[in-house]
N, C-alpha and C positions, 0 to 999 in steps of 0.2 A: 858531337856533330852539330853544325850550325843549322838553324831553322831557315827555311826558304820563304822569303816574303816578297811579294810582287805588288808594286804600286802602279796604278794606271791613271793617267790624266792627259788630255790632249794639249795642255798648256805646258811647254817645256820649263817655263819659269817656276811654275808650281812644283814640278818634279824636282828641280834643282834646290828649291827651298826645303822640300822634304828631305832630300839627301843631306843637306847641310845640317838641318835640325836634328836628324836621327843619327848623326855621326857617332854618338856615344854607344849606339846599339850594334856597331859593326863587329864587336867581339863575339856577340851571340847570334847575330842574324847575317845571313847572306842576302842582301837586298838588291833587287833588280827593278828597273823602271821602264815602263812602256808608254809610248805616246798615242797608242790606239788599241782598240780591242783586238784587231787582227795581229798586231805585234805581240800583244799579251799572250794570245793563244799559241803563237809560234814559240815564244819563250817557254811556255808551259809544256809544249810538246817535247821540247828538248830536255826540260828539267821541271817536273811538277813542283808546285809550291805548297807550303803548309797553310798560308793565309794570302788572300788577294784582297787588296783595298782599291776600289775603283771609284772614279767620278761617275756621275750619271749622264750629264749632257756632253756627249762627244759625237762628232760627225761620223757618218757611215755606220758604225756599230756603237750604239749607246750602251750605258751600263746595264740596262735590263737584258739586252740581247747577249752581251758578253757573259753575264752571270748565268744565264740559261745554258750557254754552251759549256761554261766551266762546270755547272751542275751535271751536265750530261757526260762530259769527258773525264772530269776529275772530281767525283763526288765527295772524296774525303777532304778536299780543300775547304777551309773556312772562308766564307764570303762576307766581306764588310763593304758598306757603301758610304761614300762621302756625298752629301747632298746639301744644296742651298735651299733657302726658303721658297724660291721660285720653282723648285722641283717636286712639289707635293704630288702633283698628278702622276708624274713619272715614278715617284717612290711607291705610290699606290699600285702601279703596275708590277712593281718588283716584289710585292708581298709573296712569300713562298720561296724565293730564290736567294734572298739576302738574309743572313743570320743576325746582323746588327746594322743600325744606321748611325752615322756620325754626321752631325750638322756642321756645315760651313758657316763662318770660319772656324777651323779646328786647329788649335795650336799643336805643336809637335809633341809636347809632353802628354797631352790628352790622347793623341793618336798612338803614341808609344804604349801608353797604359792599356788602351783598348786591344792592341795587338798582343801585348804580354798576357793579358787576361784570357784572350782567345787561345793562345798557345798553352797556357796552364790548364785550361779546360780539356784540350785535346790530350795533353800528357796524362791528366788525371784519369781520363777514360781508359787509357791503356789498351784500347781495343780498336783495331782498324775496321773490323766488321761493323761495329756500332757507328763509327764515324762515317763510313761509306754508306751505310743504310740510311742514316739520317740525312746525309748530304745529298743522296740521290733523290729524295722526295721533293718534287717540285711544287708541292702545295702545303708546305709547312705552315702551320698557323702562326700569325704574328701577334705580338702583344697588342691587346685591344686598345682603341683610342681612349676609352674611359679610364683605363689603367694609366696610360701615359699622362692624361690630364691630372690624375691624382698625384703621380710622381712629380709633375711640374709644380703643382700647388704646394707639395711638401718641401720643395726647395726654397720657398719663401720663409723668412724668419718668423713671421707672426701668423702663420696659417692656423685657423681654428677648426674645431669640430664642425661648426656650422658651415664653414667654407667647403669642407669636404662633403658634407651632407648635400649642399647645393649641387655639387657635381654629380653625386649619386642619383639625386632626384631627377636629373635629366633623362635617365633611363628608367622608365616605369617598371619594366620587367625586373630589372636588377633591384629596384627599391622593394618590390613585392617579395622577391626571393630572400633578401636579407632580413626583412621583417618576419617572414614565415619561419626562417631558420632560427632566429634568436628567440622566437616565441614558442618553438617546438618543445615537446615533452622532454627532449634530451637535456635541455638546460634547466628545467625545473624552476623557472622563475615564479615568484609569488604575485607578480603584477605584469600586465601586458606592456610591452614596449611598442610605442606607436609611431615613432619617427626615426628616420635614418640617423639623425644626430644622436639619439639615445642608443641606437644599435651600435654605432661607431664607438661611443663611450664605453659600452659594455664589452663588445667583442675585441676592440682594439684596432688600430689603424692597419697593422700588418695583416690581420685576419681579413678585414674588409678588402684590402688590396688583393689578397689571394682569391677571394670570392669573385671579385670583378674580373680578375685575370682569367680564371677558369671558365667563368660564364661566357666571356668573349671568345675563348678558344672553342668552346662547345658550339657557339653560334656560328663560327666559321666552318666547322666540320660539316661535311655532307652526311646524310643519313647512312648508317652502315648498311652495306649489302652483305652482311654476315648472317646467314640463317640462324635464327634462334638467339640473336644477341643484338641489342639496340643501344643507342645513345642513352635512352632512359634508364636501362639497366646499369650502365656505367656511372651516370650522373647520380642516381640514387645511392649506389654503393659508396661513391666518393664522399658525398656529404654525410652519410651515416658514419663512416670511418672518421672523418674530420671532427664531427661532433663528439664521438666517443673518445677520441684522443684528447680533445679539449677538456672533457669532464674528468678524465683520469688525472691530468695535471692539476686540475682544481682539487681533486681528492687528496693529492699529494702535497697540497699547499705550495706548489711551485710559484715562483715569481711570474708576474703577468707576461713578461717577455717569453718565458718558456711555454706558457699556455698558448700564446700566439704562434710560436714556432711549431707546436704540436698540431694546431689546427691547420696552419698553412701546409705543413708536410702532409697532413691527411687529405687536404683538398687536391694536392698535386701528386699523390703517391702513385696513381695509376695513369699518369699522363702518357706513359709509353704505350699502354694498351690503346689509347685513343689514336696515337700516331700510327701504330702498326695496323690496327683494324681499319682505319680510314684509308690508308695508302695501299694496303694489300688485303682486300676483303676475302678473296678466295683462299689465300694461304692461311689467313687468320680463321676462316671458317673451318679449315681442317684442324687447327689448334683447338677450337671450341669443341669439335666432335671428339677429338682424342681425350680432352679433359672430361667430357661427359662419360667417356668409357672408363674413367678411373686413372688416366695418366696424369703426371705432374705438370702443372702449367709451365714452369720455367724450362723444363726439359723439352716440352713440345715446342715452345718458342725458339729455343736454341736449335732444335732440329730443322725448323722451318726457315729461320733467319740468321743463324749463327750468332745471335745475340738474344737478349730478352728485354721485356718492357722496363724493368728497373734501370738497366744501363741506358736504354734509349731515352727514357724520361730525364734521367740525371744529366745526360749529355746535352740535350736540348735546353734544359734550364741553365746549364753552364754557359751555353752560347748566348742566352738572354741576359746573363749577368746576375742571376738569382744567387743569393748568398750560399756559401758552402754548407752550413748546417742543414739547410733545406734540401740541398742536393744529396747530402749524406742520408737523410731520411728516405728520400725517393729511391736511392740506389740500394739501400740495405733493409727496406721495410719487410722483406721476406726472410732475411737472414741477418738479424741485428748484431750478431757476433762475428759477422763476416769481414768487418773492416780491420780487424786486428786490435782495435782499441775498445775500451769498455763502452757499451752503447749508452747514449744520452737518454735522459728521461723522455724527451719528446719522441725519440726513435722507438723506444720500448712502448710508449703509449700508442703510437700509430700501428706498430706491429700487433699489439694486443687488440686494438679496436678492429683491425683488419681481420683477425681470426675469430673474434667473438661478435662484435656489433655488425660486421659486414658478412658474417657467416650465414649461408643459406639463402641469400637473396637471388643468386643465380649460380648454376653449377660452376661457372668460371671462377667464382669467388669462394667456393666451398673447398676447404683444404682436405686433401686425402688423409692426412694424419690427423689424429685427435687434437683439436686446438688447445685444450687444457693441458694435455701432455706436452705439446710443443712449447707452450708458454712456461711450463715448469722448468725448462732449461735455463730461463733467464730471470725468473722471479721466485722469491721464497714463498712458501705456502700461504702465509697470512696475507701478503699483498695480492697474490693470485686470487684468493677467495674474495677479497674486497673489490678487486677490479672486475671479476666475473659478475658479482652481484650488481655492480654499478651498470654494466653494459648489457646484461641479459634482460632487455626490456621487451614486452610483447610486441609482435609485429604491427598490431593496429595502433600502437603508440609511437612507433619509430619512424613513420613516414616523414619525409622532408618535402621535397618537391621533385617534379620530373623535368626532364630537359625540354619538354614541349609545352609547359604551362607557366 
């Protein structure tokens, strides 16, 4: 069955150029073209689409208004924006209703690749409930500006650690948090790291990018209105798991790319909890109460939302274009053998850190099953003992930082 793609632009010549440039996609896509927001909504009423790609500056109904209506009427539709440099103020208004931004001028190959990637993410989720729930949230966090600046800097051929450090240093809070993390007891360094450049060299660029990303996401989130559960609880757990996963891969003498993958996966593994608790505090409050009473977290989430935080987090990361290995960690961190393939070391490391290093911080993160027994399903006894010894650090040595400091 062909995928339904809708392109919206008030300039007919632009639409004709898109149609010509995307002729090679006709075998896999059923493409429709609308010259206004109103026409786009009429076409979608007759036949919903999988992906909508819209211009921002249009008369009567601009891209912001159109995507808000699409979000309300067709939440499972993936929403992409085409914007020019003059549209920055309008793009800012669109935060929360657009899943991705494409800058004009945008050649047809780049446009085609963006749509293909979006469709691949939707297909890999395989779950209409997840797509609809994420799509219906009109306050989705966007990738933070500092993260986008780092990505842009990395596109340069000769970017240096000092160049990246100068970007980080513009955010005093982020600088303090990175230095506090790298100097924490979890990493066991023999000397203090005093500058962002040193921290980037030690942690790696991908790790720092993940820290910047999740910090920006937390800053955008409103304070939870979930009784007995705070952003601080989630943030502390997140960084504790990330640090523990990083240390496991170091113990296993993994290459640095896998160490970074474990840390990034740990930072992002509970992103779905942030999304669900922030958007649906009352329903998530009932989840927290049920878990406190001994129920299983994923079962409670599925009862409340017909999906769970691993699926929600992995789907959102896919819409953002985050690489598949990280999405796999997020999707399978509770059940590392659930993908059908042998779990990677970074996935096992995040799973173990979640059960041991993140254990006991809050009832939501305390597994009902014995964590060591659970890990024994994936690890041989010698490795399990080594990992447990590594991660069983006293609470007074394990603190990282809180969301509000």
